[in-house]
LUMTOR-867206 format. One record per residue: x, y, z of N, C-alpha, C in turn. Coordinates in steps of 0.02 Angstrom, whole numbers, padded with zeros to 5 digits, always signed. Layout:
REM LUMTOR-867206
XYZXYZXYZ...
//
This chain:
REM LUMTOR-867206
+06781+07637+06580+06765+07664+06575+06679+07681+06577+06674+07749+06585+06612+07770+06626+06560+07773+06582+06498+07768+06593+06452+07801+06521+06423+07845+06507+06384+07851+06451+06373+07917+06401+06308+07952+06446+06308+08008+06452+06250+08031+06449+06218+08068+06392+06187+08080+06386+06136+08102+06306+06176+08168+06279+06193+08229+06297+06222+08275+06290+06289+08303+06318+06348+08264+06357+06385+08250+06375+06428+08352+06371+06472+08383+06393+06481+08402+06384+06448+08470+06360+06435+08467+06300+06396+08519+06289+06313+08524+06320+06325+08484+06344+06236+08510+06381+06260+08553+06412+06326+08570+06467+06333+08597+06514+06287+08681+06522+06298+08699+06423+06293+08742+06412+06213+08745+06390+06205+08692+06348+06156+08685+06271+06081+08681+06329+06091+08646+06377+06027+08597+06404+05988+08638+06430+06026+08713+06496+05973+08747+06510+05930+08787+06463+05981+08775+06412+05890+08853+06343+05883+08779+06320+05877+08758+06290+05847+08702+06243+05798+08684+06308+05789+08661+06387+05753+08663+06439+05688+08708+06441+05735+08765+06451+05666+08833+06441+05635+08856+06362+05663+08847+06308+05625+08857+06251+05564+08801+06206+05583+08747+06226+05544+08678+06226+05497+08705+06255+05476+08725+06304+05401+08744+06336+05371+08794+06309+05408+08847+06305+05409+08910+06278+05352+08911+06198+05399+08873+06140+05412+08831+06095+05331+08808+06092+05304+08763+06129+05241+08722+06131+05182+08769+06157+05176+08820+06214+05142+08853+06233+05113+08911+06159+05171+08903+06128+05164+08969+06101+05109+08938+06047+05149+08882+05999+05099+08848+05983+05012+08841+05996+05014+08816+06088+04936+08809+06093+04884+08872+06074+04946+08935+06074+04894+09006+06109+04909+09011+06006+04947+08981+05979+04953+08982+05914+04888+08977+05895+04851+08911+05891+04812+08854+05825+04740+08887+05897+04719+08894+05955+04690+08917+05973+04664+09016+05976+04692+09048+05945+04667+09119+05952+04655+09098+05860+04679+09069+05821+04652+09079+05766+04593+09045+05737+04586+08990+05814+04507+08961+05807+04473+09039+05834+04491+09068+05880+04438+09102+05924+04397+09175+05891+04469+09205+05855+04444+09263+05829+04452+09273+05781+04393+09299+05741+04391+09346+05701+04433+09319+05637+04422+09310+05578+04462+09334+05521+04477+09397+05516+04523+09415+05479+04607+09473+05471+04514+09497+05409+04498+09538+05444+04452+09620+05362+04500+09641+05301+04463+09640+05272+04481+09653+05225+04497+09748+05190+04560+09758+05177+04561+09820+05142+04575+09835+05067+04536+09884+05049+04546+09887+04972+04598+09953+04950+04659+09937+04912+04697+09968+04917+04697+10012+04898+04734+10085+04847+04691+10142+04797+04710+10107+04723+04757+10034+04725+04742+09995+04640+04704+09955+04596+04657+09964+04677+04610+09892+04687+04600+09828+04702+04668+09822+04696+04687+09746+04790+04654+09763+04825+04661+09712+04836+04625+09671+04932+04687+09658+04979+04669+09702+05034+04725+09690+05085+04695+09653+05154+04750+09602+05206+04699+09584+05240+04732+09636+05294+04661+09652+05347+04724+09722+05400+04691+09663+05459+04743+09667+05512+04703+09620+05563+04799+09623+05593+04800+09638+05657+04824+09658+05710+04840+09612+05781+04870+09619+05844+04876+09627+05887+04904+09528+05879+04889+09508+05947+04874+09412+05937+04879+09397+05861+04839+09408+05837+04824+09354+05756+04897+09369+05726+04943+09408+05755+05009+09416+05692+05048+09435+05742+05032+09438+05823+05113+09443+05853+05113+09321+05892+05064+09320+05894+05075+09265+05890+05140+09205+05862+05119+09191+05779+05150+09175+05702+05252+09193+05707+05237+09279+05748+05305+09278+05748+05357+09265+05787+05317+09257+05880+05338+09243+05946+05346+09188+05884+05311+09136+05904+05313+09045+05870+05385+09022+05781+05362+09072+05774+05417+09061+05727+05498+09068+05746+05505+09131+05795+05570+09155+05794+05601+09114+05854+05564+09094+05913+05591+09051+05956+05594+08946+05924+05550+08948+05880+05544+08887+05813+05642+08898+05802+05639+08923+05770+05734+08947+05733+05774+08937+05786+05791+08987+05846+05809+08970+05904+05811+08918+05900+05739+08862+05918+05739+08812+05949+05782+08767+05879+05801+08788+05821+05831+08728+05798+05876+08746+05792+05908+08817+05789+06000+08819+05803+06001+08788+05871+05971+08794+05917+06008+08739+05969+06019+08690+05942+05978+08654+05900+05965+08568+05894+06075+08576+05843+06048+08620+05811+06092+08598+05758+06171+08602+05766+06153+08661+05849+06212+08648+05859+06269+08595+05929+06196+08578+05922+06194+08486+05969+06235+08473+05902+06212+08414+05828+06241+08397+05788+06307+08420+05772+06326+08481+05753+06393+08507+05718+06452+08482+05786+06447+08509+05832+06471+08510+05883+06461+08422+05903+06445+08402+05912+06445+08316+05903+06488+08287+05860+06478+08319+05791+06511+08295+05724+06577+08294+05732+06610+08327+05795+06678+08381+05780+06676+08384+05857+06623+08341+05900+06707+08323+05964+06683+08248+05996+06654+08212+05969+06630+08136+05946+06596+08115+06019+06585+08089+06058+06534+08031+06113+06600+08030+06140+06625+08058+06189+06669+08055+06265+06648+08135+06281+06670+08172+06234+06646+08267+06238+06567+08266+06242+06532+08255+06195+06466+08271+06191+06443+08208+06195+06443+08144+06215+06388+08128+06246+06333+08062+06172+06296+08025+06187+06298+07989+06153+06238+08054+06062+06214+08083+06101+06198+08134+05993+06272+08150+05986+06315+08163+06014+06374+08202+05997+06416+08127+05963+06399+08089+06006+06431+08017+05944+06392+07968+05898+06337+07971+05906+06296+07993+05837+06276+08036+05774+06317+08111+05804+06317+08158+05740+06377+08127+05726+06442+08104+05763+06529+08105+05732+06517+08043+05691+06470+07984+05689+06445+07943+05661+06434+07962+05606+06386+07991+05605+06372+08022+05536+06353+08068+05481+06442+08071+05509+06478+08128+05476+06477+08142+05385+06508+08065+05382+06476+08059+05292+06409+08074+05257+06367+08085+05315+06340+08103+05277+06325+08151+05284+06312+08192+05337+06319+08264+05340+06335+08287+05275+06385+08277+05275+06434+08285+05202+06414+08272+05163+06385+08226+05122+06340+08226+05079+06294+08249+05068+06262+08287+05123+06172+08294+05121+06195+08371+05112+06245+08397+05079+06277+08461+05098+06291+08467+05018+06335+08429+04996+06346+08435+04955+06300+08417+04887+06253+08372+04888+06199+08380+04848+06129+08427+04860+06138+08439+04924+06088+08545+04902+06129+08568+04905+06179+08607+04902+06237+08667+04877+06229+08632+04803+06242+08608+04762+06234+08580+04683+06175+08570+04667+06104+08576+04701+06066+08567+04669+06021+08638+04672+06045+08637+04712+06028+08712+04739+06073+08761+04649+06117+08756+04662+06161+08795+04607+06134+08793+04522+06113+08736+04524+06076+08719+04456+06016+08682+04441+05987+08697+04516+05905+08707+04486+05865+08697+04446+05918+08758+04401+05852+08790+04325+05873+08736+04308+05922+08687+04306+05941+08662+04236+05894+08590+04252+05879+08565+04293+05852+08470+04309+05777+08490+04340+05748+08518+04293+05670+08518+04282+05645+08502+04344+05596+08464+04344+05558+08483+04409+05576+08447+04444+05653+08413+04459+05695+08377+04545+05687+08469+04551+05721+08511+04512+05749+08572+04531+05698+08615+04539+05641+08613+04565+05603+08648+04553+05590+08622+04643+05563+08565+04640+05563+08524+04666+05615+08581+04767+05633+08609+04755+05705+08652+04807+05667+08753+04817+05626+08750+04760+05574+08793+04776+05525+08774+04843+05485+08737+04837+05453+08734+04884+05471+08675+04944+05474+08700+05013+05514+08696+05074+05481+08649+05098+05418+08609+05078+05402+08539+05094+05416+08499+05081+05434+08475+05002+05485+08457+04959+05541+08440+04972+05594+08510+04976+05640+08534+05036+05682+08456+05083+05609+08454+05128+05578+08453+05189+05620+08351+05194+05546+08371+05170+05537+08264+05162+05584+08247+05093+05652+08266+05037+05709+08266+05007+05761+08250+05044+05768+08281+05129+05816+08297+05180+05802+08211+05198+05775+08199+05215+05721+08117+05268+05742+08091+05209+05725+08082+05156+05724+08030+05113+05798+08029+05109+05866+08098+05098+05907+08046+05048+05945+08041+05148+05913+08083+05199+05951+08063+05235+05976+07983+05230+05909+07934+05221+05930+07877+05269+05903+07830+05188+05958+07895+05136+05977+07858+05058+06056+07852+05054+06088+07909+05113+06145+07897+05113+06207+07866+05166+06128+07816+05227+06118+07822+05288+06122+07720+05256+06094+07720+05219+06109+07633+05190+06161+07619+05160+06163+07672+05090+06240+07648+05061+06296+07646+05094+06301+07712+05135+06363+07696+05184+06373+07644+05234+06304+07627+05259+06328+07574+05287+06332+07509+05288+06311+07482+05220+06317+07438+05163+06394+07435+05166+06411+07481+05181+06514+07474+05138+06535+07477+05206+06497+07476+05283+06508+07520+05359+06580+07531+05356+06534+07576+05351+06576+07663+05338+06527+07693+05423+06471+07672+05421+06438+07691+05484+06432+07682+05566+06412+07605+05535+06408+07531+05586+06457+07544+05665+06458+07537+05696+06504+07551+05783+06522+07470+05803+06480+07442+05775+06480+07347+05785+06431+07306+05745+06450+07240+05722+06409+07202+05662+06375+07167+05699+06319+07225+05678+06238+07225+05706+06198+07148+05697+06234+07101+05701+06221+07014+05717+06258+07002+05762+06315+07020+05779+06379+07003+05826+06354+07000+05917+06330+06966+05976+06330+06971+06017+06368+06961+06055+06354+07020+06112+06411+07049+06157+06394+07004+06205+06443+06987+06243+06423+06955+06307+06424+07001+06359+06363+07013+06414+06339+07066+06462+06312+07128+06409+06293+07131+06339+06258+07191+06346+06190+07190+06356+06194+07111+06356+06105+07120+06361+06063+07180+06363+06006+07203+06334+05951+07259+06361+06001+07300+06399+06081+07342+06364+06063+07389+06417+06075+07439+06412+06066+07470+06432+06034+07552+06403+06067+07583+06370+06030+07669+06340+06128+07664+06303+06150+07692+06311+06207+07730+06294+06284+07757+06315+06315+07694+06356+06295+07647+06357+06357+07580+06419+06403+07567+06373+06456+07546+06409+06516+07566+06390+06510+07469+06370+06554+07462+06335+06554+07400+06315+06616+07353+06348+06584+07279+06384+06628+07227+06407+06686+07226+06370+06722+07216+06406+06786+07180+06357+06815+07228+06286+06801+07268+06294+06807+07338+06222+06895+07338+06180+06924+07304+06152+06989+07330+06126+07016+07367+06080+07055+07395+06076+07117+07471+06065+07037+07509+06010+07040+07444+05958+07001+07452+05885+06956+07470+05897+06910+07444+05952+06840+07457+05958+06784+07506+05948+06757+07502+05953+06705+07587+05945+06662+07549+06041+06709+07601+06107+06704+07590+06157+06617+07571+06197+06568+07599+06161+06510+07623+06182+06445+07602+06136+06422+07545+06145+06317+07538+06101+06311+07590+06112+06297+07662+06096+06267+07692+06088+06201+07721+06085+06155+07685+06060+06090+07659+06100+06042+07616+06122+06131+07595+06148+06104+07513+06201+06070+07467+06155+06064+07391+06209+06087+07313+06179+06017+07307+06166+05977+07261+06119+05921+07211+06123+05928+07153+06159+05850+07116+06157+05881+07085+06212+05923+06990+06174+05945+06993+06137+06014+06953+06108+06091+07013+06118+06061+07066+06160+06129+07079+06180+06180+07095+06099+06140+07131+06066+06166+07148+05978+06175+07251+05963+06201+07271+05931+06212+07339+05945+06128+07375+05908+06086+07388+05973+06065+07407+05939+06031+07481+05897+06094+07507+05880+06130+07592+05845+06132+07544+05754+06189+07526+05746+06206+07473+05699+06173+07427+05663+06096+07401+05717+06054+07361+05661+05980+07401+05643+05985+07464+05669+05972+07537+05636+05994+07539+05554+06047+07570+05565+06093+07605+05517+06093+07514+05474+06103+07479+05493+06114+07424+05421+06017+07395+05396+05986+07431+05479+05894+07417+05421+05883+07466+05394+05940+07521+05367+05926+07584+05303+05926+07546+05237+05991+07493+05241+06000+07476+05186+05959+07385+05170+05916+07384+05195+05871+07310+05177+05819+07382+05137+05813+07421+05167+05739+07442+05144+05767+07501+05068+05794+07540+05062+05830+07558+05022+05865+07523+04923+05848+07447+05012+05857+07406+04933+05839+07347+04869+05744+07378+04941+05705+07329+04921+05676+07372+04882+05645+07429+04930+05554+07471+04934+05576+07494+04838+05639+07539+04852+05637+07580+04764+05629+07540+04707+05708+07477+04738+05658+07443+04656+05613+07404+04662+05575+07330+04693+05525+07338+04700+05459+07366+04655+05487+07463+04698+05421+07483+04662+05429+07480+04599+05493+07520+04571+05506+07541+04517+05492+07486+04461+05510+07404+04500+05470+07354+04427+05391+07334+04468+05344+07374+04482+05284+07356+04491+05253+07405+04428+05266+07459+04420+05298+07538+04384+05304+07489+04305+05337+07481+04309+05363+07430+04248+05295+07407+04223+05279+07351+04276+05199+07331+04224+05160+07356+04251+05133+07363+04262+05088+07431+04289+05083+07451+04177+05140+07491+04196+05149+07525+04143+05110+07511+04090+05147+07468+04070+05157+07397+03982+05138+07399+04007+05050+07377+04058+04989+07318+04043+04944+07382+04042+04945+07442+04096+04897+07497+04074+04903+07543+04029+04939+07540+03976+04941+07593+03940+04923+07587+03849+04948+07507+03862+04878+07445+03777+04793+07487+03827+04811+07466+03891+04727+07424+03922+04691+07518+03909+04693+07574+03930+04684+07627+03883+04704+07666+03840+04754+07655+03780+04752+07671+03717+04695+07615+03674+04679+07591+03675+04645+07535+03630+04561+07496+03653+04577+07520+03717+04490+07509+03743+04489+07452+03723+04412+07407+03751+04386+07351+03706+04398+07291+03745+04385+07209+03745+04420+07161+03752+04462+07152+03798+04517+07194+03770+04582+07166+03816+04579+07250+03892+04568+07280+03871+04535+07317+03926+04496+07281+03979+04440+07271+03965+04403+07254+03981+04452+07167+04019+04476+07169+03979+04499+07061+04036+04587+07095+04085+04634+07149+04078+04651+07174+04124+04626+07202+04178+04570+07254+04165+04525+07265+04216+04507+07208+04260+04474+07172+04235+04438+07130+04270+04520+07099+04298+04576+07068+04266+04608+07056+04335+04652+07082+04388+04654+07146+04362+04669+07190+04398+04648+07207+04463+04563+07197+04434+04494+07228+04477+04494+07126+04544+04499+07095+04526+04517+07041+04582+04564+07008+04607+04624+07059+04607+04677+07052+04625+04672+07109+04673+04651+07167+04648+04620+07235+04715+04570+07184+04763+04537+07163+04736+04463+07152+04800+04507+07105+04857+04543+07079+04853+04574+07038+04882+04603+07046+04942+04601+07061+05017+04662+07079+05061+04725+07094+05053+04734+07137+05043+04824+07150+05030+04892+07092+05087+04847+07125+05146+04909+07096+05208+04903+07038+05194+04843+06991+05190+04820+06921+05175+04873+06923+05115+04856+06923+05057+04886+06900+05034+04953+06900+05031+04996+06950+05039+05050+06975+05081+05068+06889+05128+05037+06873+05160+05045+06831+05234+05052+06731+05172+04993+06749+05114+05001+06702+05080+05063+06669+05064+05073+06730+05036+05153+06725+04979+05209+06702+05001+05199+06721+05056+05257+06744+05087+05266+06653+05155+05213+06627+05159+05231+06592+05222+05253+06517+05166+05297+06479+05222+05359+06406+05177+05307+06368+05172+05255+06369+05160+05209+06289+05112+05237+06335+05076+05189+06397+05041+05182+06437+05012+05267+06404+04938+05328+06455+04996+05398+06452+04952+05422+06384+04933+05401+06345+04984+05438+06280+04955+05392+06268+04869+05329+06287+04861+05314+06246+04795+05344+06260+04734+05392+06346+04763+05431+06386+04692+05368+06441+04677+05333+06423+04690+05305+06506+04696+05303+06557+04649+05320+06582+04709+05365+06624+04710+05434+06651+04637+05459+06600+04635+05501+06613+04605+05484+06579+04499+05403+06552+04500+05376+06566+04427+05362+06625+04464+05307+06670+04482+05310+06731+04468+05358+06788+04433+05416+06749+04467+05466+06817+04456+05486+06806+04382+05503+06730+04373+05509+06730+04296+05452+06782+04278+05426+06803+04278+05352+06824+04261+05367+06897+04253+05363+06935+04334+05338+07006+04330+05449+07002+04337+05472+06975+04324+05525+07038+04294+05544+07025+04255+05504+06965+04199+05523+07017+04132+05499+07063+04091+05442+07096+04134+05402+07149+04104+05477+07211+04105+05506+07214+04138+05580+07283+04122+05590+07250+04070+05632+07214+04035+05616+07179+03952+05596+07210+03907+05537+07181+03917+05476+07208+03893+05487+07293+03873+05486+07295+03952+05472+07402+03940+05534+07438+03894+05586+07399+03901+05642+07462+03886+05637+07420+03828+05626+07345+03792+05627+07359+03735+05601+07380+03682+05533+07390+03727+05469+07440+03671+05488+07506+03672+05532+07535+03700+05518+07616+03740+05597+07619+03673+05658+07541+03624+05678+07592+03606+05665+07570+03555+05628+07527+03540+05611+07500+03461+05555+07545+03447+05483+07591+03467+05464+07622+03441+05502+07681+03411+05519+07682+03465+05576+07743+03444+05615+07769+03411+05667+07718+03400+05708+07697+03313+05671+07664+03253+05639+07658+03271+05618+07580+03226+05615+07616+03168+05632+07657+03113+05668+07692+03089+05715+07715+03033+05774+07709+03094+05827+07694+03085+05867+07615+03115+05855+07540+03066+05872+07522+03076+05935+07485+03114+06001+07524+03108+06053+07520+03144+06064+07544+03193+06038+07582+03211+06016+07617+03281+05996+07587+03350+05944+07534+03304+05902+07498+03344+05908+07455+03358+05963+07413+03330+05999+07369+03349+06050+07393+03383+06070+07399+03377+06139+07440+03431+06107+07461+03511+06054+07509+03501+06016+07533+03551+05994+07458+03602+05966+07422+03564+05932+07355+03613+05994+07329+03598+06048+07287+03553+06057+07246+03595+06095+07259+03648+06130+07331+03670+06185+07384+03697+06145+07379+03787+06079+07399+03764+06024+07370+03830+05984+07305+03851+05985+07253+03817+05920+07195+03845+05989+07161+03825+06043+07161+03806+06086+07117+03835+06099+07104+03925+06134+07154+03924+06155+07156+03990+06079+07143+04036+06035+07178+04016+05956+07151+04061+05958+07124+04065+05957+07037+03986+05937+06986+03986+06010+06934+04070+06025+06961+04078+06090+06907+04089+06050+06902+04182+06046+06978+04163+06014+06997+04262+05978+06962+04273+05924+06968+04233+05835+06957+04228+05869+06853+04238+05869+06823+04184+05917+06764+04206+05977+06749+04286+06027+06806+04280+06044+06765+04388+05974+06785+04405+05923+06805+04425+05904+06863+04481+05832+06782+04476+05813+06761+04431+05766+06719+04436+05794+06632+04428+05852+06615+04402+05871+06561+04423+05934+06582+04491+05909+06496+04545+05933+06463+04617+05958+06429+04606+06027+06433+04643+06030+06352+04675+05983+06324+04700+05999+06258+04676+05951+06220+04739+05875+06227+04750+05869+06245+04696+05764+06261+04683+05754+06259+04604+05701+06280+04606+05632+06230+04553+05691+06267+04478+05704+06305+04490+05736+06343+04434+05799+06349+04421+05857+06299+04388+05906+06290+04408+05970+06279+04347+05965+06323+04283+05991+06301+04263+06016+06328+04198+06037+06381+04232+06088+06434+04204+06115+06435+04227+06185+06442+04152+06252+06416+04176+06290+06491+04189+06284+06560+04155+06299+06614+04174+06263+06654+04228+06242+06608+04303+06206+06654+04364+06267+06701+04401+06279+06750+04392+06290+06786+04428+06310+06806+04476+06237+06799+04502+06212+06788+04590+06160+06786+04624+06165+06764+04663+06080+06708+04680+06071+06768+04733+05989+06798+04740+05965+06848+04780+05926+06797+04864+05916+06809+04913+05929+06759+04954+05857+06743+04957+05834+06707+04975+05760+06659+04954+05711+06697+04997+05713+06742+05049+05694+06780+05083+05680+06845+05043+05736+06891+05046+05718+06934+05018+05683+06937+04942+05696+06880+04915+05663+06861+04837+05577+06852+04859+05556+06815+04891+05492+06805+04921+05479+06890+04926+05485+06913+04980+05491+06983+05012+05460+07019+04922+05525+07023+04921+05518+07082+04836+05469+07034+04779+05468+06989+04782+05397+06973+04710+05318+06993+04736+05319+07002+04809+05266+06973+04846+05239+07064+04806+05310+07123+04845+05281+07181+04843+05264+07195+04780+05312+07149+04717+05264+07185+04635+05206+07193+04628+05241+07103+04651+05130+07073+04615+05089+07137+04676+05090+07127+04695+05033+07167+04738+05037+07221+04713+05055+07292+04735+05071+07345+04697+05053+07350+04639+05090+07295+04557+05063+07309+04483+04992+07316+04487+04956+07304+04513+04873+07317+04500+04877+07397+04505+04867+07429+04565+04847+07494+04568+04911+07536+04508+04959+07527+04462+04969+07543+04486+04923+07554+04390+04938+07470+04377+04883+07488+04317+04820+07516+04307+04787+07527+04342+04721+07560+04356+04739+07639+04342+04812+07671+04388+04823+07776+04352+04848+07769+04298+04859+07705+04281+04905+07721+04214+04867+07711+04164+04833+07639+04169+04764+07669+04129+04707+07719+04155+04689+07778+04206+04638+07816+04183+04674+07857+04166+04745+07887+04173+04798+07932+04150+04802+07941+04043+04797+07871+04031+04797+07855+03941+04727+07858+03933+04665+07862+03967+04593+07867+03947+04591+07951+03933+04603+07966+03977+04598+08054+03995+04676+08078+03903+04708+08055+03931+04770+08100+03871+04756+08076+03802+04760+08029+03791+04739+08006+03745+04684+08025+03685+04625+08072+03728+04580+08115+03705+04628+08185+03674+04691+08211+03699+04719+08259+03678+04726+08293+03623+04756+08342+03577+04776+08382+03494+04830+08336+03517+04872+08356+03516+04939+08291+03514+04951+08247+03491+04938+08203+03525+04899+08121+03508+04868+08139+03437+04826+08179+03446+04783+08165+03384+04841+08155+03325+04875+08241+03344+04924+08223+03296+04979+08170+03253+04988+08146+03286+05010+08098+03298+05024+08066+03273+04935+08000+03287+04891+07982+03243+04930+08023+03162+04892+08087+03160+04892+08106+03082+04966+08094+03062+04995+08122+03088+05069+08097+03051+05099+08008+03066+05044+07985+03057+05071+07905+03051+05086+07868+03083+05105+07899+03148+05140+07871+03204+05135+07804+03243+05161+07764+03230+05124+07709+03271+05117+07696+03357+05062+07656+03349+05031+07661+03432+05084+07664+03487+05118+07589+03503+05170+07612+03560+05212+07670+03523+05232+07687+03492+05279+07759+03487+05232+07814+03529+05171+07809+03540+05120+07879+03542+05107+07864+03610+05106+07790+03630+05100+07780+03719+05119+07773+03758+05206+07775+03725+05274+07778+03782+05302+07849+03748+05318+07850+03699+05325+07940+03698+05289+07997+03675+05228+07996+03680+05183+08059+03706+05143+08050+03745+05106+07984+03741+05071+07968+03827+05084+07993+03887+05146+07944+03908+05177+07902+03948+05204+07981+04003+05247+08012+03951+05285+08080+03968+05242+08148+04000+05166+08135+03947+05132+08188+04002+05090+08163+04022+05118+08082+04103+05094+08065+04130+05132+08082+04193+05188+08088+04182+05239+08077+04213+05219+08124+04301+05204+08171+04295+05202+08209+04347+05131+08174+04429+05084+08148+04384+05085+08111+04429+05062+08036+04458+05124+08012+04393+05168+07928+04406+05233+07956+04447+05265+07995+04447+05326+08018+04511+05295+08030+04565+05245+08093+04574+05214+08076+04656+05187+07996+04690+05151+07972+04639+05125+07906+04668+05192+07867+04699+05242+07889+04643+05296+07823+04640+05331+07860+04707+05332+07916+04715+05357+07915+04792+05328+07904+04862+05251+07904+04854+05194+07888+04888+05221+07801+04902+05221+07782+04862+05215+07676+04835+05277+07678+04894+05333+07724+04881+05404+07667+04902+05382+07718+04989+05383+07730+05024+05340+07747+05071+05297+07696+05100+05240+07670+05050+05192+07624+05091+05219+07551+05061+05275+07518+05010+05313+07457+05029+05348+07455+05106+05384+07523+05102+05412+07527+05169+05373+07493+05266+05330+07524+05227+05269+07518+05300+05261+07449+05287+05240+07407+05232+05248+07324+05199+05308+07273+05241+05359+07308+05198+05414+07270+05229+05438+07296+05305+05420+07327+05339+05413+07299+05424+05377+07307+05439+05287+07270+05394+05247+07248+05447+05239+07179+05454+05297+07148+05359+05309+07067+05373+05362+07075+05425+05406+07109+05425+05495+07108+05479+05436+07101+05563+05399+07134+05547+05370+07145+05631+05329+07051+05639+05286+07052+05579+05261+06951+05582+05306+06931+05576+05371+06907+05560+05433+06874+05556+05416+06830+05507+05397+06869+05449+05380+06819+05375+05407+06885+05322+05467+06829+05276+05503+06839+05239+05543+06834+05213+05573+06906+05260+05644+06908+05276+05684+06875+05330+05736+06829+05328+05794+06792+05389+05772+06836+05443+05745+06788+05515+05709+06808+05581+05782+06861+05620+05870+06837+05574+05897+06878+05609+05899+06924+05571+05864+06962+05506+05875+07037+05471+05892+07103+05522+05935+07110+05501+05920+07201+05573+05862+07246+05496+05814+07205+05489+05760+07270+05453+05737+07263+05509+05688+07359+05485+05669+07388+05548+05611+07359+05570+05572+07344+05529+05530+07262+05566+05540+07227+05602+05581+07184+05573+05610+07131+05637+05653+07189+05703+05669+07209+05694+05709+07244+05748+05638+07276+05797+05599+07315+05778+05554+07316+05811+05508+07268+05847+05513+07228+05839+05489+07182+05864+05504+07138+05915+05574+07133+05909+05586+07120+05913+05596+07147+06034+05607+07201+05989+05605+07270+06071+05524+07265+06072+05483+07262+06025+05414+07292+06054+05408+07209+06143+05462+07167+06148+05424+07093+06186+05411+07154+06267+05507+07152+06270+05516+07191+06319+05486+07276+06314+05450+07286+06274+05437+07360+06293+05399+07405+06346+05379+07357+06398+05360+07396+06455+05451+07408+06487+05479+07356+06481+05531+07374+06548+05595+07408+06544+05588+07386+06448+05647+07419+06393+05629+07468+06326+05623+07545+06346+05594+07574+06270+05646+07566+06193+05727+07560+06220+05745+07582+06200+05745+07527+06123+05740+07476+06124+05797+07453+06057+05715+07449+06035+05640+07470+06062+05610+07462+05998+05596+07518+05967+05615+07572+06001+05565+07656+05980+05644+07694+05927+05718+07634+05941+05762+07690+05866+05738+07659+05791+05714+07604+05802+05697+07575+05740+05600+07607+05716+05593+07604+05747+05522+07624+05767+05532+07711+05719+05558+07747+05773+05571+07829+05744+05600+07827+05657+05650+07793+05617+05683+07810+05570+05634+07769+05526+05550+07703+05542+05544+07703+05489+05473+07758+05492+05477+07792+05540+05423+07857+05555+05453+07905+05491+05506+07920+05506+05526+07982+05461+05545+07948+05386+05566+07911+05409+05581+07879+05299+05496+07894+05266+05449+07859+05284+05376+07874+05267+05373+07927+05271+05381+07981+05333+05358+08045+05325+05396+08075+05259+05442+08095+05234+05462+08107+05235+05447+08106+05128+05461+08042+05106+05403+08017+05041+05353+08052+05037+05315+08067+05094+05252+08078+05084+05270+08153+05070+05312+08193+05121+05332+08283+05119+05353+08296+05048+05370+08242+05010+05423+08243+04951+05405+08221+04887+05333+08206+04922+05282+08186+04855+05232+08229+04846+05223+08248+04923+05184+08345+04897+05230+08392+04881+05281+08389+04881+05310+08445+04850+05301+08444+04789+05332+08395+04753+05313+08350+04666+05276+08381+04645+05195+08360+04683+05146+08350+04670+05123+08447+04650+05144+08470+04697+05127+08545+04701+05175+08592+04647+05232+08574+04621+05271+08610+04585+05256+08598+04496+05221+08522+04506+05207+08469+04461+05146+08528+04428+05111+08534+04453+05019+08555+04450+05026+08642+04423+05126+08668+04443+05129+08709+04426+05140+08730+04322+05156+08685+04305+05187+08647+04248+05143+08703+04218
//
C-alpha cells in the first residue's frame, strides 16, 4: 500500500488555489497593519442630525475589504478540504482527509450543538448571549471540539490504533506511512506518523484529550467549591475569620506554584500518603457546599429540606468515600468502594485543587466585600434571612459573571499545568497519552523528527486558546447585563 500525502486527490484542484491565496492574504494583512500605523486617522464629519461619522477613503477602506474577502475564500478552501476529506476518507483525500473522516462524529456534534443553541439562544441566559459574540463563538467551538474528541475517544469511536501499543517497524515513521502487517480489520496508516516507541501519534493526541477534559474541569470545579465555601464567609463576616483565612491563602500563594507541584507529586511525598490525606479534606468541600446550599434555601420547609439533602448528599458521600478510599493505600477501610482512582491521577488532581483554591478564595472574598454593601443584601438582612442564605442566594448569584470568566481561564491554566507535569514526567503514569508526556517524548528527537511533538503541542495550544477566547466572550457579554 502506498504512503499518503497530505491532500490526496483533493490537492490536484485545491492546492494551487491555496498556494495563491495564502501569500496574498499574508501580504494584505501586513499592508493593513502598516497602513493603519502610517496614515492619519479618519476625519470626523457632523451629520445633519448632529451625530458624527468617520470619513476616510482609499487604502484604509480598500485593504480591510480585500483582506476580509481573501480570508473568506481561504476559509472556504479549508472547509472544502475538511468536508471533502470527511466524505472521501484517507485513501482518496490523503492525511487531512483521513483525519477529517475519523472526526466525523465530532463535526456532526458541533453542528447540532451550534444549530440547537443558536435556535434557543434567547432562552439560555448568558450561554445564549455567547452566540452574539464572534470571539466567544470561536472559543466555544475550539473548546467543544476537544470536549467531543475526548468523549468519543474514550469510547474508541475515533482512535485508529491503541495509543499504548507498539507496532514493529513503525518507530519514528513519518505521517501517512502504511502500517506494516495490517490485517483486513485494521486501519492501514499512521495518519500522523509513529513516535520513538512506534506508537500512533494521532491516536495518542486524541486519547490525550480524554485526560485533559477529565481532570482539568473537575479539578477546577473542586477548587471553586473550596474557594467559594471559604471565601464567602471570610468576606461577609470579616474580622478574625477573614484575617486567618487570608493569611493562609497568602502563605500558599507566596510559594512558587511549579515548585509546590513538584513537591506534591514527588514519589517520596506520595509514599507518605499526604496526597490521599489532602483528598480527604479537599474532596469534602463539595459535600459542605451542597449541604449549605440546600439547607439555607429550604430551612423553613423541613420535609423538602430533608428529602433534598438526602437525595443529594447520600450519593455524593458514597462517591466521596470511593474517591478517597484506595486499595492497599494509607486509607483502605471503606467497604462500598465502587471505584479506585489511579494513584498518579489522584496526586495530580489533588495538587491542582490545592494550588488553585487560594486564588479562587481571594477572588470570591473580594467580590463578597463589594457585593455585601449593596441594597438587596441590606433588604435580605432586614427580612431576617440567615447569613448563609444571603451569601449563597444573594451574593453568589450576583458574582457569577466574574466567576464564570475566571473558571474558563483557570481551566486553561490547569491544562497548561497538566501539560507541564506530563512534560517533566511527574504525576501521571509514564505511558499516559496526555499531551505533556507526548510532547516530551517527541522533543527528544525534535531536530530530526517534527511529527511526534507538533500535533500534541498544537492540541494544547488550541485548547488553551479556545478557553481564553471563550472567557473573553463571556466577559464581554456579562458586562452588557
